[in-house]
N, C-alpha and C positions, 0 to 999 in steps of 0.2 A: 505494498499498499505505498503511495504518496501520499507526503507530509507537506505542503503550505505555509512557510512561516509566515506569509502575510495572509490575510481576510480579504481579496481581493474575486467577487468574482466569476472572471474570466478566469483565474486559475483551474479554475474546476472545470468548467467548459471542455477543457484536452488534456490538461497537462498532471492534475491534480487528483487524486481520490478524496484527501477530506484538505482541510484548513485547520488553522487557528482560530476561534469563535474570539478575538481580540473586541469586537465592538460589545458582544456580552458580557464579556469580562469586562469591560470597561464600567459599564452599567452595575456592576457589582460595586465596584470603588464610589461610584456616582449615590447610590441607593445609601449605604452601609456607611459609608463617611462623610459626603456630601449632603447628607440630607434630603436629597430626593427621594419621590414618592415609591411605593414598592409596583405602581404599575405603571414604571418603564422598563422591566424586565418584559414583561409582553408588548411595550412596544418595539425594542431592541431585535425582539424575537421574533416580532409579523414585519418589520424589516429587512430580515436577513432572508424573511420568505422570500420577501417579492424583489428583491436583490440578485438571489444565489439560482441558478438552474435549478430546475425539479427536482429532488429527491438526494441533496449536495449533502454532505454530512461536515458536522462543524466538531472540533476537536475542543470540549467543554470544560473549561478551566477555570480554578478558584485561586489557584498555587503555582508557583512557577519562580523559577530563577530570574526573571527581570525586575522583581522590587519586592520589597520586603515581607517573606512570608504570612498568611492570612489572618496565621493566628496574632502574629504582630501587627496589622492593619485592622480586623476585623475585631479581636478579640478570641478565646478559644469557642463561646456559643456562636457566637457569630459567625464562625471561620467553619463549624460543625454545619450549620443550615444553610449557609452557603452552600455545600460539597453535598449536601440533602438534594439540593437543585439542581447541583451536575449530575446526581447518578440516579436522576430519574427523570429530566427531559430526554430528548431529543436526539441524537450526537451520540460521542463518542465519549465518556467520561475521562478526565488525568488523573490519577492515584498519584500525586508529588514524594519523593522523596520524604519518607517522615512524618506529613501529614497525620497518617494514619493514628496518630501517637499526642499528636499536639505540637510535632518537634517543633522552636521557634529558631534553631540556627541559623545564622545567614547565610544567604548559596547564592548572593549576585558576586558579578562582580564586584573586588579581586578573591574571595571566599568564595566563589568557583570555580580556579584551581587550584585548591587547596582542602588537603584531605579534611573533613571535618565531620567527626561520626557523629550518628546520629543518636539521640540521647531518648533509651526506649526504653525509659519508667521514670516519666517526670512523673513530680508530685502535683499533689490537687487539681486531680483532671479529672473531667468523666470519664465513664468506660468507651473510650472513646471507639478502640480495638474490636471490642466487642459489637460498635454502635457498625463500625465500617464494613465489617465480617456478615453482620446482617444483612443492611442495604445490597451490597453484591451480589451476595446467595438471592436476595430476593430477585434484581435484577439479572442474576443468569437465568433463572427459573421461571421468569416469566415474561415473553416476548414481545407482549403489552407493554411491560416495560423499556425492551430494547428498541421497538422495529412500530408501535403501534400510533396510531392517529395522537398528538396534542389538542386539546381542547382546552381554552381556561376559560374556567368559573367565574362568574360574579361572587364576591361577598362583601360584608356590610364595614370593610372595615378596608377598604382599598387601598390607601396610602401605607398603611402597615402589612400586610398579609395579601401572600400571592397566592391561588388557589386553581389549577387543574387536571386535568385526567389524561390519563394513556390508555386507550383504547383500542383493541380490535375484536376478533369477530364473536372470542369467546369470554375475554374477559373486560373488568373495567376496572383504574386507581383510580382514587380521587389522591390530590397530595393540597396539603394545607401547610406555609409555612410562617411563621410572623418572623417579619426582619426586621420588628424594632425592639427594646430592648426593655419595653413595654408591658407588663402583663396585658391582657385585651379578650375577649367574648364576643367575636365575629359568631355572625351566620352565615351559611354555603348556601347558594341561591338553588332549590330544588335538587336537594338533597339528604337525604333523609335514613334512621338506621332501619327502618326495617327493610331496607332494601342493600344499604351500604355496612361492612362489619369494620371493624377496627384490624388494623395487621399488627401483630402482637412484636414487634422489634427492639431492640436494647436500648434505650435510655426515651422510651414512649410511652406514655400513661395511659390506661386504658376508660377514665373517669369520664365523665359529660359522653353525649349523645350529640350527632347531626339531626337536626341542622345547627346546631346550638355550642360553639366549642370553647370552653377556657384553654386558653394558650400563655404557659407563663415568655418572659421577654428569649427572642430565638428559638422558641420553643416549635416542634410541629408534629404532624401526625401523617400517618399513610391507611388510607381506607381501601377497601375490594367490595365485588359486585360482582357474578354474573354478568355478560351482556345480555343488554335485552333481545330476546328473540323478536 
């Protein structure tokens, strides 16, 4: 597979199979660092959908060697919320060196050219390795999360909360992520607990039922249902 460093629609017409989703990565910084509303994620995603060839693949990145580590920019829970979106959106998610344990060791130039060991057992961290393991297993086990349709779902607090579905002909997943550091109660339009059930993953709570969800700062939930016949 040929990977384009730049994010240019013309590169995916013939020469390359996938590109770095730099515009969407920039949106992460705008929302989590500069106070832009979470609706920017949908806008950025739809911009790429219009600009790129049909079926173009994007490498979804929240952490990389070109800037400070995600946990340094967004905090541990903010970085996790960002990567939950990368692992559940379309495209190909990137798991960058050490992010599965919240490693904050600098990796950009000049550290990029030095031996920088990963601290595999950092203190005062949520169970990140188990959370990543669960999310990766879920994605691998369900084609809807890898190649299914993306459908953005409205909610009552779109300034802070992102909600979208991944769908194929067999099943549907609803992903809800709070991108603020404040607790909130959000109502997800047209979704209820009679059809959607909470997916029990490390790091998530099962309390509360759709359509109303209580979320702590940077908290997220994933729900599943069989596809409508």
